[in-house]
Backbone as ProteinMPNN parsed JSONL, in Angstrom:
{"seq_chain_A": "RKNKNKLKSCYNLSLTSLTSMGGDFEWSWKINHKGQVFGLTLLQSNIQNPQLISCIKRKIESWKFPRINQKSLSIKHRFKFEPTHKG", "coords_chain_A": {"N_chain_A": [[-3.129, -3.533, 9.639], [-2.676, -6.194, 9.411], [-1.91, -6.827, 6.803], [0.126, -5.865, 6.236], [2.804, -7.274, 5.693], [2.276, -7.989, 3.24], [2.54, -6.049, 1.583], [5.284, -5.317, 2.194], [6.304, -7.063, 0.753], [6.432, -6.49, -1.829], [7.884, -4.146, -1.548], [10.468, -5.198, -0.61], [11.334, -7.023, -3.192], [11.847, -4.457, -4.998], [13.891, -3.704, -3.761], [16.17, -5.039, -4.617], [17.203, -3.867, -6.719], [17.524, -1.113, -5.703], [18.875, -0.653, -3.196], [19.199, 1.348, -1.04], [16.896, 2.499, -0.922], [14.263, 4.088, 0.291], [11.268, 5.394, 1.994], [7.901, 7.079, 1.816], [4.578, 6.464, 1.248], [1.459, 7.622, 0.648], [-1.743, 6.878, 0.821], [-5.158, 6.802, -0.563], [-8.377, 4.976, -0.124], [-11.717, 3.493, -0.812], [-14.14, 1.442, 1.086], [-16.439, -0.859, 0.394], [-19.905, -1.966, 1.4], [-19.479, -4.65, 1.354], [-17.039, -5.18, 2.134], [-14.961, -4.758, 0.351], [-12.192, -3.069, -1.44], [-12.419, -0.098, -3.429], [-11.645, 2.604, -5.579], [-9.321, 3.504, -5.216], [-6.221, 5.567, -4.729], [-3.306, 6.917, -4.96], [-1.969, 9.344, -2.932], [0.356, 10.753, -2.168], [3.706, 10.52, -2.595], [7.237, 9.808, -1.855], [8.95, 8.193, -3.033], [9.977, 7.127, -6.086], [9.126, 4.987, -7.87], [7.989, 3.005, -10.169], [7.139, 0.511, -10.622], [7.301, -0.64, -8.185], [4.929, 1.235, -6.981], [3.02, 0.036, -8.42], [2.915, -2.404, -7.713], [2.271, -2.321, -4.754], [-0.354, -0.973, -5.23], [-1.83, -2.883, -6.442], [-1.853, -5.139, -4.364], [-3.246, -3.441, -2.508], [-5.473, -3.055, -3.475], [-6.428, -6.094, -3.61], [-7.233, -6.527, -0.862], [-9.236, -7.625, 1.757], [-11.809, -6.343, 3.541], [-13.714, -6.56, 7.104], [-17.444, -6.654, 6.623], [-19.386, -4.001, 6.422], [-21.807, -1.685, 7.96], [-22.651, 0.246, 6.036], [-23.152, 2.275, 3.266], [-20.662, 2.983, 2.133], [-16.914, 3.371, 3.352], [-14.521, 5.709, 3.921], [-10.942, 5.67, 3.705], [-7.756, 6.884, 4.628], [-4.246, 6.358, 4.318], [-0.984, 6.261, 5.567], [1.951, 4.422, 4.341], [5.247, 3.879, 5.493], [8.164, 2.987, 4.428], [11.367, 1.409, 5.303], [14.959, 0.599, 4.472], [16.199, -2.641, 5.536], [18.917, -3.379, 5.888], [22.034, -2.013, 6.418], [24.09, -0.589, 3.728]], "CA_chain_A": [[-1.942, -4.202, 9.817], [-2.478, -7.925, 9.021], [-1.681, -7.029, 5.15], [1.752, -5.216, 6.021], [3.778, -8.032, 5.008], [2.177, -8.252, 1.584], [3.124, -4.723, 1.464], [6.601, -5.356, 2.726], [7.373, -8.308, -0.311], [6.577, -5.374, -2.965], [9.097, -3.099, -1.309], [11.633, -6.135, -0.647], [11.466, -7.09, -4.728], [12.223, -3.698, -5.527], [15.359, -3.555, -3.014], [17.201, -5.863, -5.294], [18.089, -2.953, -7.631], [17.854, 0.129, -5.053], [19.17, -1.14, -1.822], [18.969, 2.244, -0.088], [15.773, 3.061, -1.088], [13.256, 4.249, 1.726], [10.522, 6.711, 2.21], [6.554, 6.863, 2.41], [3.462, 6.467, 0.495], [0.085, 8.044, 1.323], [-2.741, 6.382, -0.295], [-6.604, 6.705, 0.097], [-9.543, 4.358, -0.5], [-12.916, 3.451, 0.216], [-14.495, 0.01, 1.356], [-17.99, -0.667, 0.213], [-20.163, -2.49, 2.275], [-18.868, -5.989, 1.376], [-15.747, -5.179, 2.641], [-13.954, -4.521, -0.958], [-11.748, -1.519, -1.79], [-12.352, 0.489, -4.35], [-11.414, 4.137, -5.474], [-7.889, 3.574, -4.68], [-5.697, 6.748, -5.247], [-2.06, 7.307, -4.603], [-1.912, 10.678, -2.567], [1.62, 11.081, -2.038], [5.055, 9.273, -2.583], [8.566, 10.462, -1.91], [9.53, 7.208, -3.962], [9.326, 7.357, -7.516], [9.534, 3.683, -8.522], [6.416, 2.558, -11.008], [6.973, -0.961, -10.434], [6.826, -0.66, -6.511], [3.789, 1.627, -6.69], [1.937, -0.859, -9.042], [2.832, -3.742, -6.98], [1.653, -2.018, -3.978], [-1.806, -0.87, -5.607], [-2.519, -4.61, -6.897], [-2.195, -5.658, -2.866], [-4.296, -2.884, -1.6], [-6.913, -3.587, -4.068], [-6.855, -7.23, -3.088], [-7.615, -6.451, 0.692], [-10.811, -7.614, 2.038], [-12.186, -6.045, 4.942], [-14.869, -6.947, 7.244], [-18.452, -6.139, 6.223], [-20.019, -2.548, 7.236], [-23.457, -1.511, 8.081], [-23.144, 1.513, 5.81], [-22.435, 2.203, 1.972], [-19.148, 2.787, 1.937], [-16.123, 3.948, 4.147], [-13.379, 6.186, 3.292], [-9.54, 5.41, 4.339], [-6.438, 7.39, 4.087], [-3.155, 6.089, 5.396], [0.431, 6.575, 4.914], [2.844, 3.532, 4.7], [6.507, 4.151, 5.583], [9.07, 1.847, 4.18], [12.813, 1.532, 5.376], [15.896, -0.88, 4.333], [16.288, -3.298, 6.883], [20.154, -3.463, 6.356], [22.583, -0.814, 5.686], [24.808, -0.917, 2.663]], "C_chain_A": [[-1.763, -5.487, 9.594], [-1.834, -8.067, 7.611], [-0.159, -6.375, 5.16], [2.716, -5.824, 5.18], [3.686, -8.073, 3.706], [2.668, -6.767, 1.004], [4.483, -4.459, 0.997], [7.268, -6.355, 1.261], [7.347, -7.45, -1.482], [7.903, -4.403, -2.973], [10.623, -4.027, -1.285], [12.07, -6.568, -2.295], [12.018, -5.813, -5.114], [13.703, -3.08, -4.847], [16.461, -4.156, -3.91], [17.987, -5.083, -6.263], [18.418, -1.566, -6.913], [17.824, -0.33, -3.658], [19.257, -0.046, -0.896], [17.944, 2.755, 0.18], [14.794, 3.032, 0.394], [12.441, 5.778, 1.403], [8.979, 6.422, 2.359], [5.543, 6.71, 1.067], [2.434, 7.025, 1.174], [-0.932, 7.489, 0.113], [-4.255, 6.392, 0.344], [-7.463, 5.708, -0.805], [-10.763, 4.348, -0.03], [-13.097, 1.8, 0.13], [-15.946, 0.113, 1.153], [-18.431, -1.855, 1.281], [-20.16, -4.02, 2.357], [-17.707, -5.929, 1.946], [-14.525, -5.178, 1.255], [-13.466, -3.368, -1.11], [-12.077, -1.302, -3.025], [-12.027, 1.869, -4.347], [-10.204, 4.349, -4.901], [-7.14, 4.754, -5.341], [-4.353, 6.903, -4.076], [-2.254, 9.092, -4.357], [-0.684, 11.549, -2.668], [2.521, 10.145, -2.136], [6.378, 9.933, -2.678], [9.665, 9.102, -2.724], [8.958, 6.972, -5.29], [9.979, 5.881, -8.027], [8.192, 3.081, -9.049], [6.1, 1.176, -10.572], [6.599, -1.015, -8.888], [5.359, -0.213, -6.203], [2.653, 0.783, -7.235], [2.006, -2.008, -8.221], [2.065, -3.407, -5.602], [-0.019, -1.748, -4.044], [-2.346, -2.107, -5.779], [-2.845, -4.99, -5.311], [-3.085, -5.177, -2.476], [-5.575, -3.176, -2.343], [-7.473, -4.995, -3.818], [-7.143, -7.432, -1.818], [-9.013, -6.917, 0.756], [-10.905, -7.399, 3.407], [-13.339, -6.654, 5.651], [-16.224, -6.125, 6.643], [-18.891, -4.911, 6.911], [-21.141, -2.4, 6.953], [-23.579, -0.042, 7.54], [-22.731, 1.329, 4.249], [-21.102, 2.179, 1.521], [-18.263, 3.6, 3.044], [-14.76, 4.471, 3.547], [-12.006, 6.095, 4.328], [-8.611, 6.056, 3.778], [-5.386, 7.18, 5.303], [-1.904, 6.072, 4.645], [1.453, 5.033, 5.678], [4.366, 3.964, 4.694], [7.415, 2.922, 5.441], [10.684, 2.352, 4.321], [13.614, 0.505, 4.907], [16.001, -1.535, 5.573], [17.83, -3.69, 6.976], [20.701, -2.239, 5.592], [23.799, -1.346, 5.152], [26.206, -0.51, 2.964]], "O_chain_A": [[-0.612, -5.924, 9.583], [-1.319, -9.118, 7.228], [0.586, -6.411, 4.181], [3.332, -5.294, 4.255], [4.668, -8.171, 2.97], [3.163, -6.654, -0.118], [4.888, -3.811, 0.032], [8.435, -6.321, 0.87], [8.288, -7.631, -2.255], [8.642, -4.035, -3.886], [11.663, -3.638, -1.816], [13.256, -6.39, -2.571], [13.007, -6.064, -5.801], [14.412, -2.205, -5.344], [17.605, -3.702, -3.864], [19.119, -5.394, -6.635], [19.359, -0.883, -7.317], [16.768, -0.37, -3.026], [19.416, -0.442, 0.258], [17.757, 3.402, 1.211], [14.707, 2.161, 1.26], [12.812, 6.809, 0.843], [8.728, 5.454, 3.077], [5.981, 6.894, -0.069], [2.48, 6.929, 2.401], [-0.872, 7.652, -1.106], [-4.505, 6.064, 1.504], [-7.29, 5.628, -2.021], [-11.078, 4.992, 0.971], [-12.461, 1.046, -0.606], [-16.616, 1.019, 1.647], [-17.616, -2.548, 1.89], [-20.736, -4.614, 3.269], [-17.351, -7.04, 2.34], [-13.375, -5.602, 1.364], [-14.253, -2.438, -0.934], [-12.06, -2.25, -3.809], [-12.072, 2.459, -3.268], [-10.008, 5.296, -4.139], [-7.41, 4.96, -6.524], [-4.384, 6.975, -2.848], [-2.562, 9.911, -5.223], [-0.631, 12.702, -3.098], [2.262, 8.985, -1.813], [6.579, 10.642, -3.664], [10.883, 9.177, -2.886], [7.791, 6.694, -5.563], [11.115, 5.739, -8.478], [7.362, 2.69, -8.227], [4.986, 0.783, -10.224], [5.516, -1.485, -8.541], [4.612, -0.86, -5.469], [1.542, 0.753, -6.706], [0.943, -2.61, -8.068], [1.199, -4.223, -5.285], [-0.816, -2.159, -3.2], [-3.402, -2.369, -5.203], [-4.025, -5.139, -4.996], [-3.978, -5.886, -2.012], [-6.61, -3.51, -1.767], [-8.687, -5.2, -3.791], [-7.348, -8.608, -1.515], [-9.85, -6.624, -0.098], [-10.311, -8.018, 4.29], [-14.074, -7.324, 4.926], [-16.044, -4.987, 6.21], [-18.695, -4.886, 8.126], [-21.646, -2.822, 5.912], [-24.255, 0.812, 8.113], [-22.047, 0.354, 3.936], [-20.589, 1.449, 0.672], [-18.858, 4.49, 3.65], [-14.033, 3.789, 2.825], [-12.05, 6.402, 5.519], [-8.452, 5.974, 2.56], [-5.414, 7.502, 6.49], [-1.767, 5.917, 3.432], [1.621, 4.693, 6.849], [4.681, 4.496, 3.63], [7.397, 1.987, 6.241], [11.188, 3.308, 3.73], [13.074, -0.601, 4.873], [15.88, -0.91, 6.626], [18.171, -4.287, 7.997], [20.226, -1.634, 4.63], [24.486, -2.217, 5.686], [27.096, -0.7, 2.135]]}, "name": "protein", "num_of_chains": 1, "seq": "RKNKNKLKSCYNLSLTSLTSMGGDFEWSWKINHKGQVFGLTLLQSNIQNPQLISCIKRKIESWKFPRINQKSLSIKHRFKFEPTHKG"}
């Protein structure tokens, strides 16, 4: 949740050309024992915008999670984006 605004910045940048775009992305990734993201995969998206997908991928890959007491932890999460204004 604390990283949601980082993803929102990617979405807001893409809105400059696609003002009515909305939809969701489902990603899966793993977190290693140091809290680093690896194995990030886009599972599903109903927004076909390569720049937005690339931006979101870079942001998620940069996230740091707390250390864990196991080799890795698998995560699967859906992010929903909606325009903040109506055209």
